[in-house]
N, C-alpha and C positions, 0 to 999 in steps of 0.2 A: 504493498499498499504507499501511497507518495505520502511522506512525513506531513505536507500541507493538510492533506486531506484526514491525516490521523489527527493531528493537532485540531484543528475545525471540529470533527465530530467530537473530541473530547469536551472543546468548547461548549459546543451545542447540548451535549447530552449533560453534562456538570450545570448548565445554566438552566435547563428544565428541572433539573433534580431540585436545584434553588429556588425555583418557581421564580424567576426571574425574566422578564422580558428582556427583546435584545437592546431594545430602547434602555431599561434600566440599567442592565452590564454595560452598556456602552459610556452612560455617563458615570457610573464607578470606575472605568478604565480609563475615561478621559479621551474617548474617539467617539466618533461620529456613528450612528446606528448604521448607516450604509457600509462602513469600513468591519465592522463587526459581522457584518451578515458575509462580506467578503472572506474573512477569515472562517467563518463557520463553515463554508461552503468548499475552501481549500482554494480559493482564487488570488487570496494574499500571502506575502511571505512574511510574515511580522518579525519585527525585531525581538532579540533577548529582552529588553525592556519593555515592549508591549506584555510580552508573555507574563513576565515577571508581574505586572499590573494585572493583567486576567487572572492570574492565580491567586494574588492576595484578594482581587473582588471576589473569587469564586471560594475562599478560605480552603484552597488546596497546595500542597507543594507544586513548584513549578515544573519538576520532573514527572508527574503525572500527566501530564498534558502530550507525555511523549509514550505513554503505556496504552495500549488496548485499554477501552471505556470498560468498567467493572460490567460484568454480565448483569447485576441487578439493576443499574441505573442503564443500558443500554436497552434492554428487552422493554424495559418502562417506555423508552424514547421511540419506540417503533410502533407503540399502540397509539401513536396519533391518527385523526386523521377520520372518516367515514368508514363504518364498515363496508366490506365490498359484498354485493348482493351476488348470488348464484344463481 
């Protein structure tokens, strides 16, 4: 997996677990919501300083952004949206 996508997925999963909107997390980090959206989608290449601020805002260790998301958080995140009818 591309490291930017891994970091982005971690940010999104942990943001949702913290019950924060993109706007709320962006404000805590000091970036625009559109920049945070780009991070979450893996389209941005964040600096170490940005990752540090994201980790502080999410109350996690910065290194956690480089590990696969915890299974319990990732599975909750995948259950969003409308159920599909068959």
